[in-house]
N, C-alpha and C positions, 0 to 999 in steps of 0.2 A: 257383395257384403261390405260393411264398413271396415276400413283398414285402420288399425291403431296408429296414432300419431307418434312420431319420435322413433329413435333407433332402439334396437333391442336392449342395449346396455342401459339407456336412460329409463326405459319402461320397467325393466327389472328393479331398478333402484328408485322408481317413482320420482324421477327428476325431470325438470323442464328441459326439453331438447331444443336447442337453437342452433341453426346453421348459418353462419355469416356468408355473405355473398362471395362467391369465388372459392369457397372452402369445400373440401371433400368430406370433412368430418365435422361433427357438432363441436361446440366449444368445450363441453365437459369431457368428451372422449379425447379431444386434442390435448387438453390440460393433463389428463391422466395417462396419456399415451396408450389408449385402448383402441381396439378395432371398432369401427363404427359401421354396423350393419343394419340395413333397413329391409323390411319385408317387401315382397313384390307388390306391384300395383293392384294385383288381383289375388283374391283368396278363394280357393275352391273348397266346397264341402261335399260330402257324400250325399247323393240323391238316390232315393229308393223308388220314387215313382214320378210320373209326369202327367199333369192334368191338361187336356186339350178340349177345344170346343169346335165342332164341325156341323154346320147347318142347324145351329141352335141346340145341338145335342152335346152334352158334356160327357167326357169319358176319361177314365184314369188308366194309364198304362203302367204296370209295375215292371220295374227293371230287374227281373229275375229270370234265371235260365229255366227253360222247360225241361221236363224229365227226359224228352227225346232229343236234347241238345247234342249236336255232333261236336266232338272235341278233336283238335288237331294233335296227332301224335308226333313226337320228336324222334329223330334218328339216333340220338345218343343222349345219355343222361345230362341234365342241366348242371353246369358248374359255375362257380362264382369267381370273379376276379377281385383280388384284394386291392386296396388303394396304392400299394407299392408296385403294382403291375404283375405280381406273381399269381398264377392261377392255382387254386387249391381249395380245400374245404375251409369254410369259415369256422373258427373255433366255437365250441359250445360254451357260452358265457354263463350258463346255468351251473356249471361244475364249480365246486368249491375251490378247485385249484386255480381257476381263472380269477376268482374274486380276490385271491391273495395278491395277484399282480396288479389289480386295479384299485386297490385301497391305498390310503396314505395316512401318515401320522402327522400331517401338517395342520396347524390350527386354521379353521375355516372362518370366513367372515360372518357366517351365521352363528358364531359362538359355539360350535360343536366341533368335535374331533372324531373323525371316522376311524374305526379300528378294524382289524382283520376279521372280526366276527360279525361284520355287517351290523353293528350297533353304534349308536351315537352317544357320546358321553358329553355331558355339559362341561363347558370349559371351567366353570367355577369350582367343580369338584374333581377336575382332572389333576392327577398328581404327576409332577415332573419325574418321579421315580419310575413311572410306567414307561417313560421315554428313555430313561437312562441306559437300560441294557442295549437298546437299539443304537443309541448315541455312541456307546463304547464299541459296539460292533462295527459301526461306520469308521470309528477312529482307528481301530486296529486292523481293518481290512486293507488299508492302503498306506504306504509309507510316503514321506515327502519326496517331491521330485527333486532331482539334482539340478545344479546350476546349468550344466550343459543341456539337460532336457528342457529346462525353462527357456534357455536362449534359443534352442532349436525351434521351440514351439512359438514363442512370443517375440523373439528378436529384441529390437529396441522398443517394442510396444507400438500400438497404432497412434497415428497423429489425430488429434481431435478434429481438426478442420477437414481432414480427408475422410473421416469415418462415415460421414453422412452420404458420401458418394461411393462408398465401397460396399458392395453387396455382402451380407453376412454369409459365411460358409454354413452350409446346411447339410444335415444328414438326409439320406433317402427317407421319404415319408414312410411311416409304418402304419399299420391298421389303427385307425382312430387317433393318429398323431398329427402334428403339424411340424414343419421345418423349424429348427431351433439353431441358435448360435452353437457352433461345434465346440463342445466342451470335452475335455478328456475325462476319463473315469475319476481320476484324482480330483479334478476341479468340480465335477458333479457331486462327489462326496463332501467336499468342503462346503459347497453351496447348501447341501442338505444339513450339514452340521450347523451352519449358521441359522437355518430355519428352525431346527429342533432345539438347539442349545442356547444360542446367543440372542435370537430375536425376542424370546420372552423377557430377557433382561431389559431390552429397549422398549418393549410395548407395555411396560408396567402401568402406565397411566393412559393407555389408549385401548379402548374397548373394541376398536375396529381392527387391531393387530396389523397396522400398516406395514411395519418392518417385516413381519412374517409372511405377508401375502403380496404386497406390492413391490417391495424391494427386490425379491428374487426374480420377478417378472422383468423388471427394468434391467437387472444385472445381465440378463440374457441378451438384451439389445444395446445396452450402454456399457462400453468397456471401462469407463471411469468408475461406475458403480460396481461393476464386476470385480475389478482389481481391489477395490476397498473391501468388499465382502470376503474375497479370497485371502487377503492378507490378515484380516481379523480372525477368520476361522483357522487359518494355518498357525497363527501365533498361539491361539488358545489351545489347539491340539498339541503344539510343541511344548507348551507349559504343562499340560495334563500328562503327556506321555513321555516327557523327557527327551524329545527330539531336538535337533538343531533348528535354529530360526532362519536359516539361509533362504528357505522357500518364502517365508512370510516377509522377509526383508526385500526379496526380489519383487514380489507383488506390490509391496509398499512403495518401492521406488518407481515402478511403472505408474502407479496411481498418482503419486505426487507429481510426476511429469505431466500427466493429463490435467491435474488440478491447476498447476502453474500456467499451463497453456491456456486453460479456460479463463483464468483470472486476468490474463493479458489481453483478452478480447474486450470489446466495449461493454460497459456495465449493463447496457440494455439486453445483452445476450445471456445474462446470468439467469439460470432457471433452477427449479427445485431439484434437478438431478445433481447439480453442483452442491447444493445445500445438504442433500442426503449423503453424498460422498464424504463431505467434510465431517458431518455428524457421525458417520460410521467409523471414520478414521480415529475419532476421539476415543472409541472403545479400544483401539490398538494400544493407546497409552494407559488406559485405565486398567487393563489386565496386568500391566507391570507395576503400576502404582495405585492400588485400590484406596489409598488414603486421600486421593484427589489432588495431589501435588503435581499436576501436569497442565500445561497451557499451550501446547504447540499448535492446536487447531482452533482454539476458541477465538483468537484474534481475527482469523479469517472468517469465522462464522459471524462475528460482530460486524465485519465489513459487508458481508452478504446481506444481513438483515437490515443494515442501515441503507443499503442501496435499494433493496426490495422489502420494505417493512411489512407488506401485505402477507408475506410468508407466515407471520406469527398468528394471523387470524383468517387465513384463506380456506381453512379446512383441508381435509385429505392428508396426503403424505407430507406435504410441505409444512403444515402446521404441526403434525406429529414430530417431525424432525426439529422444528423450532423449540418445542417444549422439551425435547431430549437435550438440546443444547443448553437450555436454561437450567435444567437440573445439574448438568455437568458444570456450568458456570457457578452455581451455588456451592458445590463441593470444593471447587478451586478457590473461591472467595473465602470460605471458612478456613481452609487450610493455610492460605497466605495472609489472612486477616486484611482483606482489601475489598473494595466495592465490586459488584458484578461488572463484567465487561459489556454485556449486552444492554441494549436500551430497553428498559422495562415498559416504557409507554407503548411500545408496539403491541404488547400482550393485553393491554387494557381493552382493546377492541374485540377480543376473542369472545365467542359465544359461551365459554365455559361458565360465565357468571350466572347463567340461567340455571345451573345445577341440574342439567338435564339427565345426568347419569353419575355413577360413582367416579368415573374417570374425570369428568368435569369438576366434581367436588374436590378431587385430589389436586388438580391443576390450580385451583384457586388458592389453596394453602401453599402450594409451591411458589406461586407468584408473591404471596404475602411474605414468605420466608426471604425471597430475594429482595423485597423492599426493606425488610429489617436490616439486611446486610448493607444495603445502599445508605440507609439512614445512619448506621453505625460508622461507616468509613468514608462517606462522601459528603456529610453535612457538618456545618459548624456546630459548636456546642449549643448555641441558642435554639436553632431550629431542630437539632437532634432530639432534645427532650420532648418537645411538643409533637414531633412526628412519631416518635416511638410510643408516646401515650395514645395517639390515634390508632397506630398499627396494633397495639396490644388490645384495644377495644374491638377492632375488626377481627382479630384472631379469635377472641372469645365469642363474638357473634357467629363466626364461621363454625366454631365447635358446637354451639347451640343448634345451629341449622343442620349440621352433620348428624347430631344426635337424633333429630327427627327423621333423618333418612335411613340410618342404619346404626346398629350396635354390634359389638363383637358377638359371635355365636356363643362363646364361652369365655369367662373371665375369672381368673383366680389370682389373688394377690400373692406376692412373694412370701415365703416362709423359710427363714434361715434354719429354724429348728427342724423342719421337715426336709432339709436339703433341697429346697426349691429357691435358689438365689435370685431368680428373675420371675416376673409375673408370667402367667400363661394366658394368652389371648388368641382365639381362633377367629378367622375372618372368612367371609364368603368368597372373596376374590382379591386379586392383587391391588387394585386401586384403593380399596378400603384400608388395607394394611399400610400401604405407602403413605396415604393421606394422614393417618394418625401418627406415623413416624415423623412426618414433617411438622405436624402440630407440636410435638414435644421437642423437635429441633428448634422451633421458634421460641419455646419456653427456655431452652438452654441458652440461646443467644441473648435473650432479655436478662436472664439471670447473670450471665457473664458480664454484661454491661453494668448492672446494678452493683455487682461485687467490686468492680474496678472503680466505681464512683464513691466508694466508702471513704470516710475520713480516717484519722489515725487514732491510736489508743485502744482501750478495751472494747469500746463499742465497735470499732472497726474490726477487731479480731473476732468478736462475736458475730458480726454481720458476715464476715468472710467464712466462718465455720458453718453458719446456717445456709449460706449460698452453696457451699460445696455439698451439703446434705441434699439440697434441692437438685443440684446437678446430678448427683448419684441416683436420685429417684427417677428423674426424667430419662437418664441414660439406661437405667435398668429396664424401663418400659420399652425403650427402643430395641434393646437386645432381646427382651422377652418376646416381642413381636416377631423378630427374625428367627428365634429358636423355635417358637411354637408353630410357625407356618413354613415348614421345610420346603414345600413346593414353590414358595414365593422367593426365589433366589435373589431377586433384586433387592429385597429387604436387607440382605447382608451388606450391601454397599454402604448404605447410610450408617449402619451400626459400626462398621469398620472405620469409617471416616471420623465419626464422633469419638470412638475409642482413642484415636490418635490425638484428639483435641482435649478431651477432658476425662479420659479413662483413669487418670491418676486419682480421681475422686472416689473410686471404688475402694473402700477400706476393709471390707470383710474378707477374710481369707477364702471362704467358700465361693464368694463372687469372683475373686481374682483367679482362682483355679479354674472355675467354669468359663471365665473369659478367655483364658489361654486355650482351653479345649475348643471353644467356639471358633477362635481364629484358626486353629489347626484344621478343624473340620471344614471351614470355608475354603482354605487352600486346597484341601484334598478333593472336595466335591466340585468346586468351581474353577480351580486353577489360578485363583488370585494369589499374588505373592504377599501374604500377610505376615511373613516372618519378621519383617522390620518393625511392624506395629507391636508384635509380642515382645520383641527385645526392648523396644522403647518403654513399654509399660513396666516390664520387670525392673529396668533401671530406675524408673521414677518411683515405683513402690519401695524399692530398696533405699532410695535417698530419703523418702518421707518416713520410713520406719526407724531411722537412726535417731537417737536421743538428741535433744537440743544442746546438752552440755557433755 
């Protein structure tokens, strides 16, 4: 029979499979760090008969047993040996009890989530609340490890240069399983917490869910990625449950040691594992400062992307991590009123400009938002005006093109009389909601620029008042998107960041009260420390409410 070309992984993904001379894996499997398995040289099929010709006479012999076929009897019942070497009965997987052990709540690449009732739920309609009870169960079933336990288990942490020559500790193989890096129960729960709770934040503009699917697989084999995931998950649990952060700080220290060691190597050795690690560590700071005022890891990310600019347009996990870093760079630039750190030209070669899906559409407006910040804080006055005029036209072109791709499922304007202080807008998936939030973020940045460019006198005061009204309108839409789509937790980040920048423009009492309730709910459900933003807004509103004389 004709044998299919390429390895199994590339054939499943419909990718071209190329093996370089002297390599044991194809290029795509080596880049993604996947197993590269090829089918055998021969493929056998079931044969029911054989046609033969003897002395010009054709005959067909059917390969079936006759009724008088003699069968060999065995001296004892047949038993089966499991893969772990233990003899015994093979469990009946048809029982409902076994199905519960072989299902998972992890988002799959096929855009479905398997549930324990053997049914598939579309990722666009899946609610985070469905995962919340399980997430809480995981969080409460294990307490943080003590420092002595961590030191006994990890010591000083592995050396990066020695890890490639050190065989991973493995558990005894179980039925249907493969040897894995030996994780403790606590570490396994933290890894699962990252998959269920934190990865959806990161995969907001990635329809392939690379951080939910690929990062956990790499974490099992790459200690640098593993420690980054563990420290982020541990810190989030500590914030949610009120535990101490000694465990998170310990993992954070081990991860930083490996990152520093990797950065000391020649630049040619930098790979996407290092980029993913640095991008994951940035979430560690974002949990503590949701307003975006953190920059500890972005400078390292900028150096990585400058050395290997292809990360931003190479596809896969590397590009997903690059877009995550760009979104974090935008929030830091808005908070500190500075230009983005990353080189935006690297992203111009990405395939997202084809608008192939909702995630690509979202990434386009993210890049336009970054370019507005670059024009505001990195250009001289002469070129700033012309560049902002061009970017404003591109933003409206994007919105017109977006309107042809999708519209909100439901849209209802705000009505203060009906106690609806913010608009209601429902979306099919996360990228659609995030994209529209970034569109109105661009409008806010342009409005702030025009307001600051006003002259003096009555016209300036009038212009200033109209600008603040526009700011309040755009901000209300962004908060409304976050409030309406409770399953899209990532939408809360941008809403919180913009509240810290221009939340003082909300002048209606019902909006102010709802805003404080929103910040409190975000802190309770997501573990983000939004108390400082609420205190800042209350102080600003009190100052603005005082009479001029």
